[in-house]
N, C-alpha and C positions, 0 to 999 in steps of 0.2 A: 504494500500500500504506500503511495507517495506520501512524503512528509510535508505537512503544511504548518506545523507549529514546533518550535523549540522553546522549552521552559528552562530558564536558567536559575540556579541558586545564585545568591549574591556574594556573601563573604567567602573568600577563598576560591571563588569561581570567576565571577566578573571583576571582583575587586580583591585587593590584598586585605586580609583581615587585620584591622588595627586594634581590635579589642584585646586588652591585657587580661587574659583569663586568670592568671595566677593572682594578680592584684585583686580582681573581682572576687574570686573565691575566698581570699583572705579576709576581705572586708565583710563578706557575707557570713563568714565563720563556717564555711563548707569545706570539710576536710575529706569527705568521701569523694572518690572519683566517679561521680555520677553526673548525668546531664543536668544543667542548672534549671532549665524550665520545668522539667519533670519534678525536680526536687522542690521547687517553689509550690507546686500544686499540693504537696503533702503537708505544708505548713498551716498552722492555725491562721485565721483571717488577719489578725493584727500583725503577726510576724511576717506573713506573706506580703502585706501591704508595705511594710518597712523594707523588706528585701527587694520588692519590686521597684521601689524608689531608687535604691542603690543600683540595681541593674540598669534602669533607664538612664541614670546619670552617666554610668560607664559607657552605655551605648551612644549617648549623645556626644560624648567626647570622641569616641571612636569614629563616629560619622563625620566629624570635622577633620580627622586624620586619614581617612580612607583614600586609597588611590586605585586607579584602574589597573588591571592586569594587562600586560602587553597584548595588543591585538584585539582588545574587547570591542571598541567602537567599530573597527574595521570588520570584525566578524558579524556584528549585528547588521551593519550596512550590507554586507555580502549576502546574508540570508534574506533580508528584505528585498534586495534586488532580484532575487529568485522567486519572490512571491511567498516566502516562508514568514509567517508571523512569529513574533518573539514575546515571551512573557517572563515575568520575574516572580519567583516564589522564595520567600525567606522566612526564617524563624525570628528575624529581627522585628522590632516594633515598627508600627506604621510610621511613626514620627521620624525614626532614624532612617527608615527606608526612603521616605520622601526627601529627606535632607540629602542623603547620598545621591539620589537621582538628580536632585537640583544642582548640587555642587559639581557632579561629574558629567552633567548633561546627558543623562541616560533617559531614553523614552521606550515604552513598551506598549503593546496592544492590551496588556492586562498586567497588573501588579498586585500581588497578594502577600500580606505580612501575617504575623501571628495574631494580629488584632481581628482578622477576618473569621477566625474560627479554629477548628482543629488544625494544628500545625504538623509539619513533617516530624516523624515518619507516618502520621495518619494519612491514609490515601485521600481523605476528603479534601485535603489541601490542594491536591492536583486536580481532583474532580471539579472543584470550584472553577479552576482555570478553564478546563475543558468545556464546562457548561457555559461560562461567560462568552467563550469564543466559538461555541457550537462546533467543536472538533471531536472526532472519534478518537478513542485512545490509541488505535493503531496508526494514526496519522501524526502522533506527537513523540517527541523525545524529551527526556528529563536529564539535564546536564548539571552535575554537582561534584563536589570533592569529598563528600562524607558518606558514611554508611546510611544515614537517615534519608538522603536523597535517593539512594538505591532502593531502600525498603519502601518508601512512599510510592515510587514508580512501579515496583513490582505489584504492590497491593492494588494499584489503580489500573493495572494491565497496560502500562506504558513502558516502552523500552527505555532503559537507563544507560547513561553515558557517564563514566567516571573520569574526571579530569585529574591527572596526577602531576607531580612535579618532575620535570625532566632530570634524568640522572640519578633519581632516588629510587630505592626499592619499592615495589608495589605494596600497598597496605594489605593486611591479611584478608580484608573483605573484598578485595578487587575482583575476585572471580565470581562474585555475586552479580557484578554489573554485566549488562548485555554487551557493552562496548567500552573500550578504554582509549583515551587520547591523552597526549602530553602537552598539547598546545591548543588554545581555544580555536584558532582558525581551522583546525582539523575537523571541526564539526561540519564544515561545508563539504570537505572531501568525503566524510562519512556518509552524508546523504547520497552521494553519487556511487560510492563504493563501500558499502557497509562491511563486507566480509574482511576488508583489510584491518578492521578495528575490533573484530569480535574476540571474545575471551571466554573460555570454558567456565561455566558457573560451578560454585560449590554450594552445599546446603547452607541455609541461613545460620544454623547454630555454630558454624565454624568461624563466624566473623568476629572481629574485634568490636568492642563497644565504642560508640561515639561519646566522647566525654565533654563536648563543648555545649554551648547554649542550644 
């Protein structure tokens, strides 16, 4: 089925992640190596509110420091020139997402933050994008750099693309991805020649846990 939509993660995919997770965890008093957003949901209301304020402050600071990954704008332009729509899906707050888009001059056909409802790895996050743009799952690709991007895509019946760092070993969860690329602009090549970027999958229980927000 022809691809008509590419959904991008933000931090670590289109942008360099500027959030200092170690400093954030220290201020939150979170010593366990578990995802921050999921941890927040377990807290009593008053403590969750205080912790959420701390998280928002760190995210606002990171939004002012965030920079584009090489080739990000060129990749988006190349996809649009082929009639492929582009969407943004992030676990970041809506406020930080909009600020980053404004600062870095990023535009999308659809942009979804954690404020919109269930966030990655919940598949509803991707389904929201598909519904808004009236796109069949088989026409879409989800591009991200973390396990949660892959899990959300699989659960939504969308093909996943893992973006890795050139020259570094693949993460343990890489084989769960449908495709693997090491440069953003390879997504355009992938649409034309997907077999070049395929990787054999492993069962989900063999994956590393994602420890970020």
